[in-house]
C-alpha positions as CSV (number, residue, x, y, z in Angstrom):
1,X,-1.0,6.7,2.4
2,X,1.8,5.8,0.1
3,X,-0.5,5.2,-2.9
4,X,-2.6,7.8,-4.7
5,X,-6.1,6.6,-4.3
6,X,-7.3,8.8,-7.2
7,X,-5.6,6.3,-9.5
8,X,-8.1,3.6,-8.5
9,X,-11.7,3.4,-9.6
10,X,-12.9,1.7,-6.4
11,X,-11.8,1.1,-2.8
12,X,-11.7,-2.6,-3.7
13,X,-9.1,-2.0,-6.4
14,X,-7.0,0.1,-4.1
15,X,-7.3,-2.6,-1.3
16,X,-6.5,-5.4,-3.8
17,X,-3.3,-3.6,-5.0
18,X,-2.3,-2.9,-1.3
19,X,-2.6,-6.6,-0.5
20,X,-0.9,-7.8,-3.6
21,X,1.9,-5.3,-3.1
22,X,2.5,-6.9,0.3
23,X,2.5,-10.4,-1.2
24,X,-0.9,-11.2,0.4
25,X,-3.6,-13.1,-1.4
26,X,-6.7,-10.9,-1.6
27,X,-9.3,-13.2,-0.1
28,X,-12.8,-11.9,0.4
29,X,-12.2,-11.4,4.2
30,X,-8.9,-9.7,3.7
31,X,-10.3,-7.4,1.1
32,X,-13.2,-6.5,3.3
33,X,-10.9,-5.5,6.2
34,X,-8.3,-3.8,3.9
35,X,-11.1,-1.6,2.4
36,X,-12.0,-0.5,5.9
37,X,-8.4,0.1,6.8
38,X,-7.1,1.9,3.7
39,X,-9.9,2.2,1.2
40,X,-10.2,5.9,1.5
41,X,-6.5,6.5,1.5
42,X,-6.4,7.9,5.0
43,X,-4.2,6.6,7.8
44,X,-6.0,5.2,10.9
45,X,-5.4,3.5,14.2
46,X,-7.7,0.6,15.0
47,X,-8.1,-2.1,17.5
48,X,-9.2,-5.6,16.5
49,X,-12.5,-4.9,18.2
50,X,-13.2,-1.6,16.5
51,X,-12.3,-3.1,13.1
52,X,-14.6,-6.1,13.8
53,X,-17.5,-3.7,14.7
54,X,-16.9,-1.7,11.5
55,X,-16.8,-4.8,9.4
56,X,-20.1,-6.0,11.0
57,X,-21.7,-2.6,10.4
58,X,-20.7,-2.9,6.7
59,X,-22.2,-6.4,6.5
60,X,-18.9,-8.3,6.1
61,X,-19.0,-11.9,7.3
62,X,-15.9,-12.1,9.5
63,X,-15.4,-13.4,13.0
64,X,-13.3,-11.6,15.6
65,X,-10.8,-14.4,15.4
66,X,-10.5,-13.8,11.6
67,X,-9.9,-10.1,12.3
68,X,-7.1,-10.8,14.8
69,X,-5.5,-13.3,12.4
70,X,-5.8,-10.9,9.5
71,X,-4.3,-8.1,11.4
72,X,-1.4,-10.3,12.4
73,X,-0.8,-11.3,8.8
74,X,-0.9,-7.6,7.7
75,X,1.7,-6.8,10.4
76,X,3.9,-9.7,9.3
77,X,3.7,-8.5,5.7
78,X,4.7,-5.0,6.8
79,X,1.6,-3.1,5.8
80,X,0.4,-2.5,9.4
81,X,2.3,-1.6,12.5
82,X,1.2,-2.8,16.0
83,X,1.4,-0.4,18.9
84,X,0.9,-1.9,22.3
85,X,-0.4,0.3,25.1
86,X,-0.5,-0.8,28.8
87,X,1.1,-4.2,27.8
88,X,-2.3,-5.6,26.7
89,X,-4.1,-3.1,24.5
90,X,-3.0,-3.2,20.8
91,X,-3.7,-0.6,18.2
92,X,-2.9,-1.2,14.5
93,X,-1.6,1.7,12.5
94,X,-1.7,1.9,8.7
95,X,1.2,4.4,8.7
96,X,4.2,2.1,8.9
97,X,6.8,4.9,8.8
98,X,8.5,5.7,12.1
99,X,6.5,8.3,14.0
100,X,5.5,9.0,17.6
101,X,2.0,8.7,19.0
102,X,-0.3,10.3,21.5
103,X,-2.3,7.9,23.7
104,X,-5.4,9.7,25.0
105,X,-6.0,7.9,28.3
106,X,-9.5,9.3,28.9
107,X,-10.7,8.2,25.5
108,X,-8.6,5.1,24.9
109,X,-7.6,6.5,21.6
110,X,-4.3,6.6,19.7
111,X,-3.3,9.4,17.4
112,X,-0.2,10.5,15.5
113,X,2.1,13.0,17.2
114,X,4.1,15.5,15.1
115,X,7.3,13.5,14.1
116,X,9.1,16.7,13.1
117,X,8.9,18.0,16.7
118,X,10.4,14.8,18.3
119,X,14.1,14.9,19.1
120,X,15.9,11.9,20.6
121,X,19.4,13.0,21.4
122,X,20.8,9.8,23.0
123,X,19.9,6.2,23.3
124,X,21.4,3.7,25.8
125,X,24.4,1.7,24.6
126,X,23.2,-1.4,22.8
127,X,24.3,-4.7,24.2
128,X,26.9,-6.7,22.1
129,X,25.3,-8.8,19.5
130,X,22.1,-6.7,19.3
131,X,20.8,-4.1,17.0
132,X,17.9,-1.6,17.3
133,X,14.9,-2.9,15.6
134,X,12.7,0.1,16.4
135,X,12.2,3.0,18.9
136,X,8.6,3.5,19.8
137,X,7.4,6.7,21.4
138,X,3.9,6.8,23.0
139,X,3.1,10.0,24.8
140,X,0.3,9.4,27.3
141,X,-2.2,12.3,27.6
142,X,-5.3,13.1,29.7
143,X,-7.5,16.1,29.7
144,X,-6.8,18.7,32.3
145,X,-9.3,18.7,35.1
């Protein structure tokens, strides 16, 4: 993560600072989800459903709709990045720096791929009046049979 978690006494303090730094009000529900996402200082990839299940297991009183809305707010604030796989399955990444991903088809899991090994030598010509917002690379994998 971009912050040193050792500077914080608790996961709540770290999550509060993360939210405040993004200009987000640290509500009880946002804090509960932020702690699950970044409280230990490790990057992770989650789906709304997996975060909802983790929140329930921790005893947080949040609905699935709240999880979706909160993830959208986190993305809009720039502290999460959404990666869409198969046009319908969304993963949310706490690492907002440009980097490629592996999508493990057999497991339905997203993981980081080594960015230093990716080389993009040429992109198509950009249409007039447009600019590149991002280039996303998702490498789909499956176990050899």
